[in-house]
C-alpha positions in Angstrom: -6.2 3.8 -15.5 -5.8 2.1 -12.1 -6.1 4.1 -8.9 -3.1 4.4 -6.6 -3.2 6.1 -3.2 -0.1 7.8 -1.9 -0.6 8.5 1.7 1.7 10.4 4.1 1.2 10.1 7.8 2.4 12.6 10.4 4.0 12.3 13.8 0.7 12.5 15.6 -0.2 9.1 14.1 3.2 7.5 14.6 3.5 8.7 18.2 0.1 7.4 19.3 -0.3 3.6 19.3 -4.1 3.8 19.4 -4.3 6.3 16.5 -1.8 4.2 14.5 -3.8 1.0 15.0 -7.1 2.8 13.9 -5.3 4.2 10.9 -4.0 0.8 9.8 -7.5 -0.6 10.1 -8.7 2.2 7.8 -6.0 1.3 5.3 -7.2 -2.4 5.5 -10.7 -1.3 4.4 -9.4 0.7 1.4 -9.3 -2.2 -1.2 -7.1 -0.1 -3.5 -3.3 -0.2 -4.0 -1.4 2.2 -1.9 2.0 3.5 -0.9 2.5 4.8 2.6 5.1 7.4 3.4 6.2 8.3 7.0 8.7 10.3 8.9 9.8 9.8 12.5 7.5 11.6 14.9 8.7 12.5 18.3 10.7 9.2 18.8 13.8 10.5 17.0 13.7 13.8 18.9 13.2 12.0 22.2 16.1 9.6 21.5 18.3 12.6 20.5 17.5 14.3 23.8 18.4 11.2 25.8 21.7 11.0 24.0 22.3 14.8 24.5 22.3 15.5 20.8 20.9 19.0 20.2 18.1 19.3 17.6 17.3 22.2 15.4 14.3 22.9 13.1 14.2 25.8 10.5 10.8 26.4 8.9 9.6 22.9 9.8 12.7 21.2 8.4 15.2 19.4 10.6 18.9 20.3 10.6 20.7 16.9 10.2 24.2 16.7 11.5 26.1 13.4 11.4 24.8 12.1 14.8 21.3 13.2 14.0 21.5 11.3 10.8 22.4 8.1 12.6 19.4 8.5 14.9 17.0 9.3 12.0 18.1 6.3 10.1 17.8 4.0 13.1 14.4 5.3 14.1 12.8 6.0 10.6 14.2 3.0 8.7 14.3 0.7 11.7 11.7 0.6 14.5 9.0 2.9 13.0 9.1 1.4 9.5 9.0 -2.2 10.7 6.4 -1.5 13.4 4.0 -0.1 10.7 4.7 -3.1 8.4 4.1 -5.5 11.2 0.7 -3.9 11.9 -0.2 -4.1 8.2 0.7 -7.7 8.1 -1.7 -8.3 11.1 -4.5 -7.1 8.8 -3.3 -9.4 6.0 -1.9 -6.5 4.0 1.3 -7.8 2.5 3.6 -4.8 2.8 7.3 -4.2 2.4 9.3 -1.6 4.4 11.8 0.5 2.4 14.1 3.4 2.6 15.3 5.3 -0.5 18.5 3.2 -0.5 16.6 -0.1 -0.9 16.3 -1.1 -4.6 17.9 2.3 -5.4 14.3 3.6 -4.8 15.1 7.3 -4.2 18.3 9.1 -4.8 18.9 12.6 -3.6 21.2 15.6 -3.8 22.7 17.0 -0.6 21.0 20.4 0.0 23.2 23.4 -0.7 21.9 26.7 0.8 23.7 30.0 0.8 22.7 30.9 4.4 21.9 27.7 6.2 23.8 24.5 6.6 21.1 21.9 6.7 23.7 19.1 7.1 22.9 15.7 5.6 19.6 16.7 4.1 18.6 15.5 0.6 16.6 17.2 -2.0 14.7 15.1 -4.6 12.8 15.5 -7.9 10.7 13.1 -10.1 13.9 11.9 -11.9 15.2 10.6 -8.6 12.5 8.0 -8.2 12.9 4.4 -9.4 9.3 4.1 -10.7 9.9 0.8 -12.4 10.9 -0.8 -9.0 7.8 0.6 -7.3 5.5 -0.5 -10.2 7.0 -4.0 -9.9 6.2 -4.2 -6.2 2.7 -2.9 -6.8 2.1 -5.4 -9.7 3.0 -8.2 -7.2 0.4 -7.0 -4.7 2.9 -5.5 -2.2 2.1 -2.3 -0.4 5.4 -0.2 0.0 5.9 1.6 3.3 8.6 4.2 2.7 10.6 6.1 5.3 12.3 9.5 4.9 15.9 8.2 4.3 17.4 8.5 0.8 21.0 8.3 -0.6 23.2 10.2 -3.0 24.6 7.2 -5.0 28.1 8.0 -3.5 27.6 6.0 -0.2 26.0 8.8 1.8 22.6 8.5 3.5 20.5 11.6 3.5 17.5 12.7 5.6 14.7 13.9 3.2 11.4 15.6 4.1 8.6 13.0 4.1 6.0 15.4 2.8 8.3 16.0 -0.2 8.9 12.3 -0.7 5.1 11.7 -0.9 4.6 14.5 -3.4 7.5 13.4 -5.6 6.5 9.7 -5.5 2.9 10.6 -6.4 4.2 12.8 -9.3 6.5 10.1 -10.6 3.7 7.6 -10.8 1.1 10.0 -12.2 1.7 8.8 -15.8 1.0 5.2 -14.9 -1.8 5.6 -12.3 -4.8 7.8 -11.3 -2.9 9.0 -8.2 -4.6 10.2 -5.1 -2.2 12.0 -2.7 -3.4 12.4 0.9 -1.6 14.0 3.8 -2.8 12.9 7.2 -1.9 15.0 10.2 -3.3 16.2 13.5 -5.9 18.7 12.1 -9.1 18.1 10.2 -7.6 20.0 7.2 -6.1 23.4 6.5 -7.7 25.9 8.9 -8.7 29.5 8.2 -8.5 30.1 11.9 -5.8 28.0 13.6 -7.6 28.3 17.0 -10.9 26.9 15.6 -10.8 23.2 14.7 -14.0 23.5 12.6 -12.7 26.3 10.3 -11.6 23.8 7.7 -11.0 25.2 4.2 -12.9 22.8 2.0 -11.1 23.8 -1.3 -7.8 25.5 -1.3 -6.4 27.2 -4.4 -3.0 28.8 -4.9 -4.2 32.4 -4.5 -5.9 31.6 -1.2 -2.8 29.8 0.0 -0.6 32.8 -0.8 -2.9 35.2 1.1 -3.1 32.9 4.2 0.7 32.5 4.2 1.2 36.3 4.0 -1.2 36.7 6.9 0.7 34.1 8.9 -2.3 31.9 9.2 -0.5 29.1 7.3 3.0 29.0 8.7 5.9 26.8 9.8 5.7 23.2 8.7 2.4 23.6 6.9 4.0 25.8 4.3 6.3 23.2 2.7 3.5 20.6 3.1 1.0 22.7 1.0 3.7 23.7 -1.5 4.4 20.0 -2.1 0.7 19.4 -2.6 0.5 22.1 -5.3 3.6 20.8 -7.0 2.1 17.4 -7.2 -1.1 18.8 -8.7 1.0 20.6 -11.3 2.8 17.3 -12.1 -0.4 15.4 -12.9 -1.6 14.0 -9.6 -5.4 13.8 -10.0 -6.6 14.3 -6.4 -4.9 15.8 -3.4 -6.2 16.1 0.1 -5.2 17.1 3.6 -7.1 15.6 6.5 -6.8 13.9 9.8 -6.0 10.2 10.3 -9.3 9.8 12.0 -11.2 11.1 8.9 -9.0 9.4 6.3 -11.2 6.4 5.4 -14.2 8.6 4.7 -12.3 11.4 3.1 -10.5 9.1 0.6 -13.8 7.5 -0.5 -15.2 11.0 -1.2 -18.1 10.7 1.2 -16.9 13.0 3.9 -16.6 16.8 3.9 -13.9 16.7 6.7 -10.7 17.8 5.0 -9.1 20.2 2.5 -8.9 19.5 -1.2 -6.2 21.2 -3.3 -8.2 22.5 -6.3 -5.9 24.5 -8.6 -2.3 24.8 -9.4 0.2 27.8 -9.5 
């Protein structure tokens, strides 16, 4: 079965031109098919502040009102997506930038919550992914670069968590590929001591995750990220890792100990 890498990059990579360039160069050396998923970094927040549009996050997830949705779509599906694709083309990686609306790639359901109005936020599952379209692109040598905008099939754009998109895409393609899912963010991996950069947990199982969450060591935006990782493992994704963009190239080739591997499911 052919290997496919699904990689999600965080805002620390998107926001830093030098880090982004280095990461793209790492991708160019991969020599394996990949799908790259990204969010919006600080650019969307900075633009919202300039336009005096208040922003609110709850447990690492953005509340998306109508004006914030416009900004997210412009920034995620526009500048950031095309900037990444342009840098990949520089390295002769023929890529294509997509949102969930393009090719009906990812449909979503507007989130309904009893206590919190998340606004125009979409929730997705494996059934929402147009796997045939993605496989067609991959078969033709294209590398999809996918942003965090989806749609509801009724004409409404929705903002969807990029970590979740990466997990669901990986899960949807797990029957056709040996999928490796890697989350690249600002730390070297999941830390047992948030104040100590070298306290990377090499192998994280569900029980340890629950203990660290109860202790408050794993919190905020890391909680949904790791939950997504465990869900992907349960759905047949073969290898899942969390590491920094700087260590990505070594980590993905299994010759580096820098990073956390998700080792067992629920």
